[in-house]
C-alpha positions as CSV (number, residue, x, y, z in Angstrom):
1,M,-74.9,21.1,184.1
2,V,-74.5,17.7,182.5
3,V,-71.8,16.8,180.0
4,R,-72.9,14.9,177.0
5,L,-70.6,12.2,175.8
6,A,-72.0,11.5,172.3
7,V,-69.5,9.4,170.3
8,G,-68.9,10.7,166.8
9,V,-66.1,11.1,164.2
10,A,-64.2,14.3,164.6
11,L,-60.9,14.6,162.7
12,F,-58.6,11.8,163.9
13,I,-60.3,10.7,167.1
14,A,-63.6,9.1,167.9
15,T,-64.8,11.8,170.3
16,A,-67.2,11.9,173.2
17,T,-68.3,15.0,175.0
18,L,-68.1,14.8,178.8
19,M,-71.3,16.3,180.0
20,S,-74.8,17.1,178.6
21,C,-77.3,19.9,179.3
22,G,-80.7,18.8,180.5
23,N,-82.3,21.1,177.9
24,G,-80.3,19.2,175.2
25,D,-81.2,15.6,176.2
26,E,-84.0,15.4,173.6
27,D,-83.1,14.0,170.2
28,A,-82.6,16.6,167.5
29,A,-84.1,16.6,164.0
30,T,-82.3,14.7,161.2
31,P,-80.1,17.2,159.3
32,T,-81.1,18.1,155.7
33,P,-78.7,17.3,152.9
34,V,-76.1,19.9,151.9
35,P,-77.1,21.6,148.6
36,R,-74.6,21.2,145.8
37,T,-72.4,24.3,145.1
38,P,-72.8,25.7,141.6
39,E,-69.9,25.1,139.2
40,P,-68.1,28.4,138.2
41,V,-68.5,29.6,134.7
42,P,-65.3,29.6,132.7
43,S,-63.7,32.9,131.6
44,P,-64.7,33.9,128.0
45,A,-62.0,34.2,125.4
46,P,-60.7,37.8,125.4
47,T,-61.6,40.1,122.6
48,N,-59.6,42.9,121.0
49,E,-60.6,46.3,122.5
50,P,-59.1,49.8,122.1
51,A,-56.8,50.9,125.0
52,P,-58.1,53.4,127.5
53,A,-56.4,56.8,127.3
54,V,-55.8,57.6,131.0
55,L,-54.4,55.9,134.1
56,P,-56.3,54.3,135.6
57,I,-59.8,53.8,134.2
58,L,-62.0,52.3,136.9
59,P,-65.5,51.1,136.5
60,C,-68.1,52.7,138.7
61,H,-68.2,51.6,142.4
62,A,-71.4,50.8,144.2
63,D,-71.8,52.8,147.4
64,L,-72.0,50.2,150.2
65,S,-72.4,52.9,152.9
66,A,-75.9,54.0,151.7
67,V,-78.6,52.7,154.0
68,S,-82.2,53.5,154.5
69,N,-83.3,55.7,157.3
70,A,-82.1,54.1,160.5
71,A,-84.8,55.7,162.7
72,V,-87.5,54.1,160.6
73,L,-85.8,50.7,160.7
74,E,-85.5,50.8,164.5
75,S,-89.2,50.1,164.8
76,A,-89.5,47.7,161.9
77,T,-90.3,44.0,162.6
78,P,-87.1,42.0,162.0
79,E,-87.0,39.7,159.0
80,V,-85.9,36.2,159.9
81,V,-83.3,34.2,158.1
82,R,-82.7,30.7,159.2
83,V,-79.3,28.9,159.0
84,Q,-78.9,25.1,159.5
85,M,-75.8,23.6,161.1
86,L,-75.2,20.2,159.6
87,E,-73.1,17.4,161.1
88,Q,-72.6,15.3,157.9
89,P,-70.6,16.9,156.4
90,Y,-69.8,19.6,159.0
91,R,-70.8,22.9,157.5
92,I,-73.3,25.7,157.6
93,V,-76.2,25.8,155.1
94,P,-76.5,28.1,153.3
95,S,-72.7,28.9,153.4
96,N,-73.3,32.6,152.5
97,I,-76.4,34.6,153.6
98,V,-77.1,37.9,152.0
99,L,-79.4,40.2,153.9
100,K,-80.8,43.3,152.1
101,Q,-80.8,45.9,154.9
102,H,-84.2,47.5,154.4
103,Q,-85.1,46.5,158.0
104,P,-83.5,44.9,161.0
105,Y,-82.6,41.2,160.6
106,R,-82.7,38.3,162.9
107,V,-80.5,35.4,161.9
108,I,-81.4,32.2,163.6
109,I,-78.8,29.4,163.6
110,E,-80.3,26.0,164.2
111,T,-78.2,23.0,165.2
112,G,-78.6,19.4,164.4
113,N,-78.0,16.7,167.0
114,E,-74.7,18.0,168.5
115,W,-73.6,21.0,170.5
116,H,-72.2,24.0,168.5
117,Q,-70.4,27.2,169.3
118,F,-69.9,30.1,166.9
119,A,-69.2,33.8,166.8
120,V,-69.9,36.4,164.1
121,D,-67.0,38.6,163.3
122,R,-67.3,42.3,164.4
123,L,-70.9,41.8,165.6
124,G,-69.7,40.7,169.0
125,H,-71.7,37.5,169.3
126,D,-70.4,34.4,170.8
127,I,-73.1,31.8,171.1
128,V,-73.3,28.2,172.3
129,I,-76.2,26.2,171.0
130,P,-77.4,22.9,172.5
131,P,-78.5,20.0,170.4
132,G,-81.7,20.9,168.6
133,G,-81.5,24.5,169.8
134,Q,-81.2,27.9,168.3
135,G,-78.7,30.8,168.4
136,I,-80.1,34.2,167.5
137,I,-78.2,37.2,166.0
138,D,-80.1,40.6,165.9
139,V,-78.5,42.6,163.1
140,R,-78.7,46.3,163.7
141,P,-80.4,48.4,161.0
142,E,-77.3,50.6,160.5
143,V,-75.0,47.7,159.9
144,T,-73.8,46.8,156.4
145,G,-70.9,44.7,155.2
146,V,-69.6,41.1,155.2
147,F,-69.4,39.3,158.5
148,P,-67.6,35.9,158.6
149,I,-68.9,33.3,161.0
150,V,-65.7,32.6,163.0
151,N,-64.7,30.2,165.8
152,S,-67.5,28.0,164.7
153,R,-67.2,24.5,165.9
154,K,-69.1,21.3,166.5
155,I,-68.3,20.7,170.2
156,P,-65.8,19.2,170.9
157,E,-63.9,19.2,167.6
158,S,-65.2,19.9,164.1
159,Y,-64.9,23.4,162.8
160,L,-67.3,25.1,160.4
161,S,-67.2,28.3,158.4
162,G,-69.6,30.6,156.6
163,T,-70.5,34.3,156.0
164,V,-73.3,36.6,156.9
165,T,-73.5,39.5,154.3
166,V,-75.6,42.6,154.9
167,I,-76.3,45.0,152.0
168,P,-78.3,48.2,151.7
169,A,-81.9,48.3,150.8
170,N,-81.4,50.5,147.7
171,M,-79.0,48.0,146.1
172,S,-80.2,44.9,144.3
173,I,-78.5,41.5,144.6
174,D,-77.3,41.9,141.0
175,S,-75.7,45.2,141.6
176,W,-74.0,43.8,144.6
177,H,-72.2,41.0,142.9
178,Q,-71.5,43.2,139.9
179,S,-69.6,45.7,142.1
180,C,-66.3,47.0,140.6
181,A,-62.7,46.3,141.6
182,E,-59.7,48.6,141.8
183,F,-56.3,48.1,140.3
184,H,-53.2,49.1,142.2
185,V,-50.0,48.8,140.2
186,H,-46.8,48.8,142.3
187,A,-44.3,48.3,139.6
188,P,-43.3,49.5,137.1
189,A,-44.0,53.1,137.7
190,P,-46.1,55.0,135.0
191,A,-43.9,56.2,132.1
192,A,-41.1,53.9,133.2
193,A,-38.4,52.9,130.7
194,L,-38.0,49.1,130.7
195,A,-36.2,46.3,129.0
196,A,-38.5,43.4,127.8
197,P,-39.4,41.0,129.2
198,F,-40.6,42.6,132.4
199,V,-43.0,42.0,135.2
200,V,-46.1,44.0,136.2
201,E,-46.9,43.7,139.9
202,G,-49.8,45.0,141.9
203,S,-53.0,44.2,143.7
204,I,-56.7,44.1,142.7
205,G,-59.5,44.6,145.1
206,P,-61.9,44.1,146.6
207,V,-61.4,40.5,145.8
208,T,-64.5,38.9,147.2
209,F,-67.9,39.5,145.6
210,Q,-70.8,38.0,147.5
211,T,-73.6,36.3,145.6
212,L,-76.4,33.9,146.6
213,G,-74.3,31.2,145.0
214,G,-71.1,32.0,147.0
215,A,-68.0,34.1,146.7
216,L,-66.4,35.1,143.4
217,H,-62.7,35.9,143.1
218,V,-60.5,37.5,140.5
219,T,-59.0,34.5,138.7
220,R,-57.6,35.9,135.4
221,L,-55.7,39.1,134.6
222,E,-54.9,40.1,131.0
223,A,-52.4,42.6,129.5
224,W,-53.2,44.1,126.1
225,S,-51.1,46.4,123.8
226,N,-52.2,47.7,120.4
227,N,-55.2,45.4,120.5
228,L,-53.0,42.3,121.1
229,L,-53.0,40.0,124.1
230,V,-49.4,40.2,125.5
231,G,-49.6,38.6,128.9
232,V,-51.9,36.5,131.1
233,S,-52.0,35.9,134.9
234,T,-54.2,33.1,136.2
235,T,-55.2,31.8,139.6
236,E,-51.7,30.2,140.1
237,Q,-50.2,33.7,140.0
238,I,-52.8,35.5,142.1
239,T,-52.7,35.3,145.9
240,F,-55.7,36.2,148.0
241,G,-55.6,38.0,151.3
242,G,-58.4,40.0,152.9
243,R,-60.3,41.9,150.3
244,H,-57.4,42.4,147.9
245,S,-55.3,40.0,145.9
246,E,-51.7,40.4,145.0
247,F,-50.7,39.5,141.4
248,Y,-47.7,39.5,139.1
249,L,-48.1,39.6,135.3
250,R,-45.1,38.7,133.1
251,V,-45.0,40.5,129.7
252,P,-42.7,38.4,127.6
253,T,-42.1,40.6,124.6
254,L,-42.9,44.1,123.3
255,G,-41.2,46.0,120.6
256,P,-39.1,49.1,121.3
257,G,-41.0,52.4,121.7
258,G,-43.9,53.8,123.6
259,H,-46.8,51.6,124.7
260,T,-50.0,51.8,126.7
261,L,-50.5,48.6,128.5
262,V,-54.2,47.8,129.2
263,L,-54.9,45.6,132.2
264,K,-58.2,43.7,132.6
265,A,-59.4,41.6,135.6
266,Y,-62.0,38.8,135.3
267,L,-64.0,37.0,137.9
268,Q,-64.3,33.2,137.8
269,N,-67.8,33.6,136.2
270,G,-66.2,35.5,133.3
271,M,-67.3,39.0,134.4
272,L,-64.9,41.9,133.6
273,V,-64.7,43.8,136.9
274,A,-61.8,46.2,136.5
275,T,-59.5,47.9,133.9
276,A,-56.5,50.1,134.1
277,S,-54.0,51.6,131.6
278,L,-50.2,51.8,132.1
279,P,-48.1,54.0,129.8
280,L,-44.5,52.9,129.5
281,T,-41.5,52.9,127.1
282,V,-39.6,49.8,126.0
283,Q,-35.8,50.4,125.4
284,P,-33.7,47.4,124.5
285,D,-30.7,48.8,126.4
286,A,-32.6,49.9,129.5
287,P,-31.0,48.7,132.9
288,P,-32.7,45.6,134.3
289,S,-33.5,47.2,137.7
290,N,-32.5,44.3,139.9
291,E,-31.6,46.0,143.1
292,A,-30.9,43.8,146.1
293,L,-34.0,42.8,148.1
294,A,-34.5,44.5,151.4
295,S,-37.1,44.1,154.1
296,R,-38.8,46.1,156.8
297,G,-41.1,44.6,159.4
298,N,-42.8,45.0,162.7
299,I,-44.3,42.9,165.5
300,D,-47.4,44.7,166.8
301,D,-47.8,42.4,169.8
302,P,-46.7,41.0,172.1
303,A,-44.5,43.6,173.7
304,D,-40.9,42.8,174.4
305,G,-40.7,41.1,177.9
306,A,-44.4,40.4,178.0
307,L,-46.0,37.7,180.1
308,L,-48.1,35.4,177.9
309,R,-50.3,32.3,178.1
310,L,-50.8,29.7,175.4
311,P,-51.9,29.9,172.7
312,V,-49.6,32.9,171.9
313,R,-51.1,35.2,169.2
314,I,-48.7,37.5,167.4
315,H,-49.7,40.2,164.9
316,G,-47.6,42.5,162.7
317,W,-46.7,43.5,159.2
318,A,-43.7,43.0,156.9
319,A,-42.6,44.7,153.7
320,V,-40.2,44.2,150.8
321,I,-38.6,47.0,148.8
322,G,-36.8,46.8,145.5
323,S,-36.3,44.1,142.8
324,S,-38.1,44.0,139.5
325,I,-39.7,40.6,140.4
326,G,-39.9,40.5,144.2
327,T,-42.0,43.4,145.6
328,G,-44.0,41.4,148.1
329,V,-44.0,39.0,151.1
330,K,-44.6,35.3,150.7
331,T,-44.4,34.2,154.4
332,V,-43.3,35.5,157.7
333,E,-41.5,32.9,159.8
334,I,-41.4,32.9,163.6
335,W,-38.3,31.2,165.0
336,K,-37.3,30.3,168.6
337,G,-33.9,31.8,168.7
338,P,-31.9,33.1,165.6
339,R,-32.4,31.2,162.4
340,A,-28.7,29.9,162.4
341,S,-29.2,28.1,165.7
342,G,-32.9,28.1,166.6
343,R,-36.0,26.3,165.6
344,L,-38.8,27.2,163.2
345,L,-42.0,27.5,165.2
346,T,-44.6,28.5,162.6
347,E,-45.2,30.4,159.4
348,A,-47.5,33.4,159.8
349,V,-50.7,33.7,157.8
350,Y,-50.3,36.1,154.9
351,G,-52.4,39.2,155.1
352,T,-53.3,42.1,152.8
353,Y,-51.5,44.7,150.7
354,R,-51.1,48.0,152.5
355,P,-51.1,50.9,149.9
356,D,-51.1,53.4,152.7
357,V,-47.6,52.3,153.7
358,A,-46.4,52.6,150.1
359,Q,-47.7,56.1,150.0
360,V,-45.8,57.1,153.2
361,Y,-42.5,55.8,151.9
362,G,-43.1,57.2,148.3
363,E,-41.8,54.0,146.7
364,P,-44.0,52.6,143.9
365,R,-42.5,49.2,144.1
366,F,-43.4,48.6,147.7
367,A,-45.8,46.0,149.1
368,S,-46.5,45.0,152.7
369,S,-48.7,42.4,154.3
370,G,-50.4,42.2,157.6
371,W,-49.6,38.8,159.2
372,F,-50.9,36.7,162.1
373,A,-49.2,33.8,163.8
374,Q,-50.4,31.5,166.6
375,L,-48.0,29.4,168.7
376,D,-49.5,26.3,170.5
377,N,-46.6,24.0,171.4
378,L,-44.3,25.8,173.8
379,Q,-43.4,25.0,177.4
380,A,-43.4,27.6,180.1
381,G,-40.5,29.9,180.5
382,P,-38.5,32.6,178.6
383,V,-38.6,32.4,174.8
384,D,-36.7,34.4,172.2
385,L,-38.9,34.9,169.2
386,Y,-37.3,36.0,165.9
387,L,-39.0,37.3,162.7
388,Y,-37.8,36.4,159.2
389,V,-39.4,37.4,155.9
390,R,-39.4,35.4,152.7
391,D,-39.8,36.8,149.2
392,I,-43.1,36.3,147.4
393,R,-41.6,35.3,144.1
394,T,-38.4,33.5,144.9
395,G,-39.1,32.2,148.4
396,A,-35.6,33.4,149.4
397,Y,-35.0,35.0,152.8
398,V,-35.0,38.7,152.4
399,A,-31.9,40.7,153.4
400,V,-32.1,42.9,156.4
401,M,-32.0,46.6,155.6
402,E,-28.8,48.6,156.4
403,N,-28.4,49.3,160.1
404,E,-31.5,47.3,161.0
405,A,-31.3,44.2,163.2
406,P,-33.6,41.2,162.8
407,L,-36.9,41.7,164.6
408,S,-37.0,39.8,167.9
409,R,-39.0,39.6,171.1
410,R,-38.1,38.0,174.4
411,V,-41.4,36.9,176.0
412,T,-42.1,34.8,179.1
413,L,-44.8,32.0,178.8
414,V,-46.5,31.6,182.2
415,E,-47.9,28.3,181.0
416,G,-46.9,25.7,178.4
417,K,-48.0,22.6,176.7
418,I,-46.2,19.5,177.9
419,A,-47.9,16.7,176.0
420,E,-50.6,16.0,173.5
421,A,-53.0,13.1,174.3
422,P,-56.6,12.1,173.4
423,W,-59.0,13.1,176.1
424,P,-56.7,13.1,179.2
425,V,-59.7,13.1,181.5
426,A,-57.9,12.5,184.9
427,L,-54.5,13.6,186.2
428,A,-52.5,12.5,189.2
429,A,-49.1,14.1,190.1
430,A,-46.7,12.0,192.0
431,P,-44.1,13.3,194.6
432,D,-41.2,12.0,192.4
433,G,-42.1,14.3,189.5
434,K,-44.1,11.9,187.4
435,L,-47.6,12.8,186.1
436,F,-50.0,9.9,185.6
437,F,-53.0,10.5,183.3
438,A,-56.0,8.5,182.1
439,E,-57.2,8.6,178.5
440,L,-61.0,8.5,178.5
441,L,-61.6,6.5,175.3
442,T,-58.5,4.4,174.9
443,G,-58.4,2.8,178.3
444,R,-54.7,3.6,178.7
445,I,-53.0,5.0,181.8
446,Q,-49.9,6.9,180.7
447,V,-47.0,8.5,182.5
448,W,-45.3,11.8,181.6
449,Q,-41.8,12.3,183.1
450,N,-38.8,14.5,182.3
451,G,-40.5,16.3,179.4
452,R,-42.0,13.4,177.5
453,I,-44.6,10.7,177.6
454,L,-43.0,7.3,178.4
455,P,-43.0,5.0,175.4
456,D,-44.8,2.2,177.2
457,S,-48.2,2.7,178.8
458,F,-48.4,2.1,182.5
459,A,-51.6,0.0,182.0
460,H,-54.2,-0.6,179.4
461,L,-57.8,-1.5,180.4
462,E,-59.3,-3.3,177.4
463,D,-62.8,-3.9,178.7
464,V,-63.7,-0.1,178.9
465,S,-67.1,0.9,177.5
466,T,-66.9,4.2,175.6
467,H,-70.7,4.6,175.1
468,G,-72.0,8.1,175.9
469,E,-70.4,9.4,179.1
470,S,-68.6,6.1,179.8
471,G,-64.9,5.4,179.6
472,L,-61.8,5.4,181.9
473,L,-63.0,8.2,184.2
474,G,-61.0,8.3,187.5
475,L,-57.4,8.1,188.6
476,A,-55.7,8.4,192.1
477,L,-52.4,7.5,193.7
478,H,-52.1,6.0,197.2
479,P,-51.5,8.8,199.7
480,D,-48.2,7.1,200.7
481,Y,-47.0,6.8,197.0
482,P,-44.3,5.9,196.1
483,N,-43.5,4.1,199.4
484,T,-46.8,2.3,198.9
485,P,-46.7,2.2,195.0
486,Y,-50.4,1.7,194.3
487,V,-52.3,3.4,191.4
488,Y,-56.1,3.3,191.4
489,A,-58.5,3.7,188.5
490,M,-62.3,3.8,188.1
491,Y,-63.9,2.9,184.8
492,V,-67.1,1.7,183.1
493,V,-67.0,-2.0,182.2
494,D,-68.5,-2.9,178.8
495,T,-70.9,-5.7,177.9
496,P,-68.7,-8.0,175.8
497,E,-71.4,-8.6,173.2
498,T,-72.5,-5.0,172.6
499,G,-69.8,-2.7,174.2
500,L,-72.6,-0.9,176.1
501,P,-72.1,-0.1,179.8
502,L,-72.4,-3.0,182.2
503,M,-71.2,-1.5,185.5
504,Q,-68.5,0.6,187.1
505,R,-65.4,-0.8,188.7
506,I,-62.5,0.5,190.9
507,V,-59.2,-1.3,190.3
508,R,-55.7,-1.1,191.7
509,Y,-52.2,-1.6,190.1
510,R,-48.8,-1.9,191.7
511,D,-46.2,0.4,190.1
512,V,-43.2,-1.8,189.2
513,N,-40.6,0.4,187.5
514,G,-43.2,2.4,185.6
515,V,-45.4,-0.5,184.6
516,G,-48.7,-1.5,186.3
517,R,-48.7,-5.0,187.7
518,D,-51.0,-7.1,189.9
519,Y,-54.4,-5.9,188.5
520,T,-56.8,-6.1,191.5
521,V,-60.5,-5.3,191.6
522,I,-61.2,-3.2,194.7
523,V,-64.9,-2.3,194.3
524,D,-67.1,-4.0,191.7
525,N,-70.7,-3.8,190.4
526,L,-71.2,-0.1,190.9
527,P,-74.1,1.2,188.8
528,A,-73.5,2.6,185.3
529,T,-75.8,4.6,183.2
530,K,-77.8,2.8,180.5
531,T,-78.7,6.1,178.8
532,A,-75.2,7.5,178.2
533,R,-75.4,10.1,180.9
534,H,-74.3,10.8,184.5
535,N,-71.8,8.0,185.5
536,G,-69.6,10.2,187.7
537,G,-66.5,8.0,187.9
538,R,-64.1,10.3,189.9
539,I,-61.9,9.0,192.7
540,A,-59.6,10.7,195.3
541,F,-57.9,9.9,198.6
542,G,-58.8,12.1,201.6
543,H,-56.6,13.3,204.4
544,D,-58.1,10.4,206.5
545,G,-56.5,7.9,204.1
546,M,-59.9,6.8,202.8
547,L,-60.8,6.4,199.1
548,Y,-63.7,8.6,197.9
549,A,-65.6,7.8,194.7
550,V,-68.4,9.5,192.8
551,V,-71.4,7.7,191.2
552,G,-73.8,10.0,189.3
553,D,-77.6,9.5,189.3
554,I,-77.2,7.4,186.1
555,D,-79.9,9.6,184.6
556,I,-82.6,8.5,187.1
557,S,-83.1,11.6,189.1
558,E,-85.1,10.2,192.1
559,I,-82.5,7.6,192.8
560,S,-80.3,10.3,194.4
561,Q,-82.7,10.4,197.4
562,D,-82.8,6.6,197.8
563,L,-80.2,5.5,200.5
564,S,-80.7,1.9,199.5
565,H,-79.0,2.7,196.2
566,V,-75.5,4.1,195.8
567,A,-76.2,6.2,192.7
568,G,-76.3,10.0,193.1
569,S,-73.8,9.8,195.9
570,I,-70.2,10.2,197.0
571,L,-68.9,6.9,198.4
572,R,-66.2,6.3,201.0
573,Y,-64.0,3.1,201.2
574,E,-61.0,1.8,202.9
575,P,-58.0,1.5,200.5
576,D,-58.7,-2.2,200.1
577,G,-62.4,-1.5,199.1
578,S,-64.0,-2.4,202.4
579,V,-66.6,-0.1,204.0
580,P,-65.3,1.9,207.0
581,D,-67.0,1.5,210.3
582,D,-67.4,5.2,210.8
583,N,-69.3,5.9,207.6
584,P,-72.5,7.9,208.4
585,F,-74.9,5.1,207.3
586,P,-74.3,1.6,208.8
587,D,-72.8,-0.9,206.4
588,S,-73.2,1.5,203.5
589,P,-70.4,3.1,201.5
590,I,-72.5,6.3,201.1
591,Y,-70.8,9.4,202.5
592,A,-73.1,12.1,201.1
593,Y,-76.1,11.9,198.7
594,G,-78.6,14.0,196.8
595,L,-76.2,14.7,193.9
596,R,-76.8,14.7,190.2
597,S,-73.5,14.5,188.3
598,P,-70.4,15.5,190.4
599,F,-67.2,15.4,188.5
600,G,-64.5,17.1,190.5
601,L,-63.2,16.2,194.0
602,A,-60.7,18.2,196.0
603,F,-59.7,18.2,199.7
604,Q,-58.9,21.5,201.5
605,P,-55.3,21.3,202.7
606,H,-55.9,22.9,206.2
607,T,-59.3,21.4,207.2
608,G,-59.2,18.2,205.1
609,V,-62.9,18.8,204.1
610,L,-64.0,17.6,200.7
611,Y,-65.3,20.0,198.0
612,A,-67.0,18.8,194.8
613,T,-68.1,20.3,191.5
614,E,-71.7,19.5,190.4
615,N,-73.3,19.7,187.0
616,G,-76.9,20.9,186.9
617,P,-79.7,20.3,184.3
618,G,-79.0,23.0,181.7
619,G,-77.7,25.4,184.5
620,F,-77.5,25.5,188.3
621,D,-73.9,24.2,188.3
622,E,-72.6,24.1,191.8
623,V,-69.5,23.9,194.1
624,N,-70.5,22.0,197.2
625,R,-68.7,21.6,200.6
626,I,-69.2,17.9,201.2
627,E,-69.9,16.8,204.8
628,S,-70.6,13.4,206.2
629,G,-74.2,12.2,205.9
630,Q,-75.5,15.4,204.3
631,N,-78.2,15.6,201.6
632,Y,-77.4,18.0,198.7
633,G,-81.0,18.2,197.4
634,W,-81.1,16.7,193.9
635,P,-83.7,16.5,192.4
636,L,-85.9,18.2,195.0
637,H,-83.8,21.4,195.2
638,M,-81.3,23.2,192.9
639,G,-79.0,26.1,193.8
640,V,-79.5,27.9,197.1
641,A,-82.8,26.6,198.5
642,E,-82.4,27.3,202.3
643,A,-84.5,24.2,202.9
644,E,-84.4,22.3,206.2
645,G,-82.5,19.1,206.0
646,Y,-80.6,20.0,202.8
647,S,-77.1,21.5,202.3
648,D,-76.8,24.5,200.0
649,P,-73.8,25.0,197.6
650,L,-71.0,27.6,198.2
651,A,-71.4,28.8,194.6
652,V,-73.9,28.4,191.7
653,F,-73.1,29.0,188.0
654,G,-75.2,29.1,184.9
655,L,-78.6,30.3,186.2
656,W,-80.1,29.3,182.9
657,P,-81.1,31.1,180.7
658,E,-79.7,34.3,182.1
659,T,-76.1,33.1,182.1
660,P,-74.5,30.2,180.3
661,T,-73.7,26.9,181.9
662,Y,-70.1,26.2,183.1
663,G,-70.1,22.4,183.1
664,P,-67.5,22.3,186.0
665,T,-65.2,19.3,185.9
666,G,-61.9,18.5,187.7
667,A,-60.9,20.5,190.8
668,T,-57.9,21.0,193.2
669,F,-56.6,23.1,196.0
670,P,-53.0,24.2,195.5
671,L,-50.8,23.7,198.6
672,E,-49.2,27.2,198.5
673,R,-52.7,28.9,198.5
674,P,-55.0,26.7,200.5
675,G,-58.0,29.1,200.2
676,L,-58.0,29.0,196.4
677,F,-60.4,26.4,194.9
678,L,-59.5,25.7,191.3
679,F,-61.7,23.9,188.8
680,C,-62.0,23.4,185.0
681,G,-65.0,24.3,182.9
682,Y,-66.3,22.2,180.0
683,H,-68.9,24.6,178.6
684,Q,-66.9,27.7,179.7
685,P,-63.4,26.4,179.0
686,G,-60.8,27.7,181.4
687,L,-59.0,27.4,184.7
688,H,-61.5,29.0,187.1
689,A,-60.7,30.0,190.7
690,L,-62.8,30.8,193.7
691,Q,-61.0,32.6,196.6
692,L,-62.5,31.2,199.8
693,S,-62.2,32.7,203.2
694,G,-63.5,32.3,206.8
695,P,-62.4,29.7,209.4
696,D,-64.2,26.9,207.5
697,Y,-63.5,28.3,203.9
698,T,-67.2,28.8,203.2
699,I,-67.2,32.4,202.0
700,V,-66.5,33.1,198.3
701,E,-64.7,36.4,198.1
702,Q,-63.7,36.5,194.4
703,Q,-64.0,34.5,191.2
704,M,-61.3,34.5,188.6
705,K,-60.3,32.9,185.3
706,L,-56.6,32.1,185.1
707,S,-56.3,30.3,181.8
708,D,-58.3,29.1,178.7
709,N,-56.6,25.7,178.7
710,C,-58.5,23.8,181.3
711,I,-61.5,21.6,180.3
712,L,-61.2,18.1,181.8
713,D,-59.0,18.0,185.0
714,V,-56.5,20.0,187.1
715,T,-54.1,18.8,189.8
716,A,-51.4,20.5,192.0
717,S,-48.1,18.8,192.5
718,S,-45.9,19.0,195.6
719,D,-43.1,20.8,193.7
720,G,-45.4,23.8,192.9
721,W,-46.6,23.0,189.4
722,L,-50.2,23.1,188.3
723,Y,-51.2,20.5,185.6
724,Y,-54.4,20.8,183.7
725,S,-55.9,19.3,180.5
726,T,-58.1,20.0,177.5
727,I,-59.6,17.4,175.2
728,S,-56.3,17.0,173.4
729,A,-53.4,18.2,175.5
730,I,-51.9,18.7,179.0
731,Y,-50.5,22.1,180.2
732,R,-48.6,23.2,183.2
733,A,-47.9,26.5,184.9
734,R,-46.8,28.1,188.2
735,L,-49.9,29.4,190.0
736,D,-48.1,32.7,191.0
737,D,-47.4,33.4,187.4
738,L,-51.0,32.9,186.4
739,L,-52.2,35.2,189.2
740,R,-49.6,37.8,188.2
741,L,-50.8,37.7,184.6
742,H,-54.4,37.9,185.7
743,E,-53.7,41.0,187.8
744,Q,-51.9,42.7,184.8
745,S,-54.9,41.9,182.5
746,A,-57.3,43.4,185.0
747,Q,-55.5,46.7,185.2
């Protein structure tokens, strides 16, 4: 699997992917322009109308459950709807797709010139699409509803959004977007006696009405009495969550006596979609009903004492009871420790009104909201999480109910984020507790120590080419560090006039109190790709004290079988850059050849044998046991060939198209478990593990995934920590904790 480093703008960094699939090397078609979104039609001026006589009066509802005969549809030919992923700007076109479910549907998502990954909510699809490729969703004939496109992203960074909507065959598009809404009035109760002014609180739903032009929402609520407009609520007082919206409507003045309040809800296009009537009595001397606010709440997960990995996802609900102006939840805050002495971690996403909970408690002025929170910036270890609720109207913290303590959870994070950094592509853990890391695109070598990144860079290589798969790629410490305080790096040198790759170079710094001194070129003029693919660039020291380096096939496949050229090979040098006398080919740095795009090097602690990850052409990703002088087959053989004169891999992934490509990257063997080969995945992000056995560690007994947060590199330190990186952060964990969590998840 090849990683494609195509430079583009994504949020705050100029990104470059790290590998490219062979199937995606062709140029994609130029994306089409994004169509202009229609402007909403303003709400019409309200007219005087007689009040309804009952509570509530609801317009008719369209039956969304009605579908045509499923058995007939099973054999029907799917109708095809095409969706285009655009890169400029990053969005899906069309943003809303309505499928009339008179037969099965096939939705084809077509990419532009970048990789994309997306999922369709509740349909169970999670699809990665290469540049210029297609992702296909087969919509079952019995399915109806609205299905958001979620987790959609332009790899590596830019997120998209959209919706697939499926409606029954016997409903027209017009009847769909003219469906009715329901009023739920939480307060005041019907026939209540109130003092004016007062507030009407409730919810209206469903909020979202799908049309070919996009989603429509309730944006205006009106209250009428005796054919007079007495109150208005606009978008500023209407909050949207799920398929309902919460509202409050202030009625400033009504004369004493009995009234029937008529409520009307309008969409942004001016359509009246719901009405309700509320009988009440206004008494000038009525009590104001300002009870003290009280809250209830719940954390659905995680359980108290749970083992968790980052990111931490927490779900629950919260409720507020009482008050004439506060029956709702504004935010749910998650704190590390109690609010008086702790730290605010995040505010939970507001959810939807729960009328079922209100009915259980028999309290008309009762609202609850489902909420969701995600924590991304915590270090490993025990964490006390506390839940606090804030009022929807005042923003004040809501008082805890009598005899009820604040909601809290003590959880243990088995992994934690220690630093954020742009593309920390290579990691090197030192015996003294420092972690060196190389930033792919900036040319900086940084040091993390004692919980923080040191303010001054260890070194900054200013002649780094960042074109395609180029950059600062490799990092290694001298095997006797810090007694021999040398730090080695491998990078692609740019052409000064153009910035394009010129060659690859291995250099050495001397660590002087945390600063790199005495820049020395160890190996120069190694080949670099001219087509933005397959540089290699990894370096590592073996148990023999020699420096090993990877050079990819620089996108010229046949060069890997040419021993007169070092491309497509793993090279072996003395620490000073000279060629060892015991290399397998006289006067040549080549140690092994026939490789396409290796990217991870790791030495087995007991045998000292080198293992390497290999990226195949749109599949056939490999883990190889590297031995002196061996030919690993590229481009003549892929996967297990059992061909004379060639070495087969220990494991093969991504047998395209049956299974997706992994894009394996950095690798390591932890000292405490020498039979466990760990590696990161670029296209299948995660910390993957192969349990090896046998006297030579050549038998794969088990494959596991221990974390989602490993994309670029992984290294094991001498003090028992594992460090691993994504495109924007570095994490660490204890291996035993990760294995324990994996075992619990598998039960």
